[in-house]
C-alpha positions in Angstrom: -12.8 -1.2 -12.3 -10.2 -2.2 -15.0 -7.9 -5.0 -14.0 -4.1 -4.5 -14.2 -1.9 -7.0 -15.9 -0.6 -8.0 -12.5 -4.1 -8.6 -11.1 -5.1 -10.7 -14.1 -1.9 -12.7 -13.8 -2.5 -13.4 -10.1 -6.1 -14.5 -10.8 -5.0 -16.8 -13.6 -2.3 -18.3 -11.4 -4.8 -18.9 -8.6 -7.2 -20.6 -11.0 -4.3 -22.9 -12.0 -3.5 -23.6 -8.3 -7.0 -24.7 -7.6 -7.1 -26.9 -10.6 -3.7 -28.6 -9.8 -4.4 -29.1 -6.0 -7.8 -30.5 -6.9 -6.1 -33.5 -8.4 -4.4 -34.4 -5.2 -7.3 -36.7 -4.2 -7.9 -39.5 -1.8 -11.2 -41.5 -2.6 -13.8 -42.0 0.2 -16.6 -44.6 0.1 -19.2 -41.7 0.3 -18.0 -40.6 -3.1 -16.7 -37.3 -1.8 -12.9 -37.4 -2.2 -10.5 -35.8 0.2 -8.7 -33.1 -1.8 -6.7 -29.9 -1.4 -9.5 -27.9 -3.1 -10.6 -26.2 0.0 -7.1 -25.1 0.9 -6.6 -23.8 -2.7 -9.9 -21.9 -2.8 -9.4 -20.4 0.7 -5.9 -19.4 -0.3 -7.1 -17.6 -3.3 -9.7 -15.7 -1.2 -7.1 -14.7 1.4 -4.4 -13.9 -1.2 -6.5 -12.0 -3.8 -9.2 -10.5 -1.6 -13.0 -10.8 -2.0 -13.5 -9.5 -5.5 -10.6 -11.1 -7.3 -10.9 -14.2 -5.3 -14.5 -14.5 -6.4 -13.5 -14.0 -10.0 -10.8 -16.8 -9.7 -13.4 -19.2 -8.1 -16.0 -18.4 -10.8 -13.4 -18.9 -13.6 -12.4 -22.2 -12.1 -16.1 -23.4 -12.0 -16.8 -22.0 -15.4 -13.8 -23.9 -16.9 -14.9 -27.1 -15.3 -18.5 -26.6 -16.5 -17.3 -26.0 -20.0 -15.5 -29.4 -20.0 -12.0 -28.5 -18.9 -11.0 -31.4 -16.5 -10.1 -29.2 -13.5 -12.3 -30.8 -10.9 -11.2 -33.6 -8.6 -10.2 -36.7 -10.4 -10.0 -34.8 -13.7 -13.8 -34.6 -13.8 -15.6 -31.8 -15.7 -18.9 -30.8 -17.2 -22.3 -29.7 -16.0 -22.9 -33.2 -14.7 -20.1 -32.8 -12.1 -21.6 -29.5 -10.8 -25.1 -30.9 -10.7 -24.1 -34.4 -9.5 -24.2 -35.7 -5.9 -21.0 -33.9 -4.8 -21.6 -30.8 -7.0 -22.9 -28.7 -4.1 -19.4 -28.6 -2.6 -18.2 -27.1 -5.9 -20.6 -24.2 -6.2 -20.5 -23.9 -2.4 -16.9 -22.7 -2.8 -18.4 -19.4 -3.8 -19.7 -19.0 -0.2 -16.3 -20.1 1.2 -14.6 -17.4 -0.9 -17.2 -14.9 0.3 -16.5 -15.8 3.9 -12.7 -15.6 3.7 -12.9 -12.5 1.5 -15.1 -10.6 3.9 -12.9 -11.8 6.8 -9.9 -10.4 4.9 -11.7 -7.0 4.5 -12.4 -7.0 8.3 -8.7 -7.6 9.1 -7.4 -5.1 6.6 -9.7 -2.3 7.8 -8.7 -3.0 11.4 -5.0 -2.9 10.5 -5.5 0.3 8.6 -7.4 1.9 11.5 -4.6 0.8 13.9 -1.9 2.2 11.6 -3.8 5.5 11.4 -4.1 5.7 15.2 -0.4 5.0 15.6 0.5 7.7 13.1 -1.6 10.2 15.0 -0.1 9.1 18.3 -3.4 7.8 19.7 -2.3 4.2 20.2 0.7 2.4 21.6 -0.1 -0.9 19.8 2.4 -2.5 17.5 1.7 -1.4 13.9 -0.1 -4.0 11.9 -1.1 -6.1 14.9 -4.7 -6.9 15.6 -6.4 -7.9 18.8 -8.2 -11.0 19.8 -11.6 -9.6 19.1 -10.7 -8.9 15.5 -9.1 -12.3 15.1 -12.3 -13.9 16.5 -14.4 -12.0 13.9 -12.0 -13.0 11.1 -12.2 -16.7 12.0 -15.9 -16.6 12.7 -16.7 -15.1 9.3 -14.3 -17.4 7.4 -15.6 -20.5 9.2 -19.2 -19.4 8.5 -18.3 -19.4 4.8 -16.9 -22.9 5.1 -19.9 -24.2 7.0 -22.2 -22.7 4.3 -20.2 -24.5 1.7 -20.7 -27.8 3.5 -24.4 -27.0 3.9 -24.7 -26.6 0.1 -22.8 -29.8 -0.4 -25.0 -31.8 2.0 -28.3 -30.3 0.7 -27.3 -31.1 -2.9 -26.2 -34.6 -2.0 -29.5 -35.3 -0.3 -31.5 -33.8 -3.2 -29.6 -35.8 -5.8 -29.3 -39.1 -4.0 -32.4 -39.0 -1.8 -30.3 -39.6 1.3 -31.5 -38.5 4.8 -29.8 -35.4 6.3 -28.1 -37.0 9.2 -26.5 -39.9 7.3 -25.5 -37.5 4.6 -23.8 -35.2 7.2 -22.0 -38.1 8.7 -20.7 -39.4 5.4 -20.0 -36.4 3.2 -19.4 -33.5 5.6 -18.4 -34.3 9.1 -15.4 -36.5 8.3 -13.9 -33.6 6.2 -14.8 -30.6 8.3 -11.7 -30.7 10.6 -9.4 -31.0 7.6 -11.2 -28.1 5.9 -11.0 -25.9 8.9 -7.2 -26.5 9.1 -7.0 -25.8 5.4 -8.7 -22.4 5.9 -6.2 -21.6 8.7 -3.2 -22.8 6.8 -4.3 -20.9 3.7 -4.6 -17.7 5.7 -1.1 -17.8 7.1 0.4 -18.8 3.7 -1.4 -16.0 1.9 -0.5 -13.5 4.7 3.2 -14.4 4.5 3.2 -14.3 0.7 1.5 -10.9 0.5 3.8 -9.5 3.1 6.8 -10.8 1.2 5.5 -9.2 -2.1 4.9 -5.9 -0.3 8.5 -5.9 0.9 9.8 -6.7 -2.6 7.8 -3.9 -4.2 9.0 -1.4 -1.5 12.7 -2.4 -2.0 
């Protein structure tokens, strides 16, 4: 499907957001820096949706692979993607997939509820979703995050020769709580921004 100018602009802005927030970095002895990359990538998935979020993520990775210094610490090149921490970079594709699919689940539920309300079949508040749907949304999005970490750990072990448990304890587990909070924060920010944009368009 042909992209509109607005869609292209939003994708480009999201690529820039990932690149900028990636530079807010706190070094760790393991070599995996604490950054806002996860927040930025999750935000793009929640804000743009699965398809456009994936395009933004792939554009970001392609730019870095081609030598544009957009990765953490202004790193770039194929070496960064194939290096010890590169698995977390290409693992972002799975994070986008998880958040994007979760976004689809939520939107379909909201649409179904709205349809029921319009037909007088439900007394629920329009646009509100139940605990079961929220559980599905967070389960799928966190599954994407965990798969991203799995990619990071496996690649780290492959490149460095480290054992799985020490690798998990050094490059994954310390960052997982922050990354989960990042996914949650990105969800609510994207939700608020999309809601605001819909109100502006409707005005």
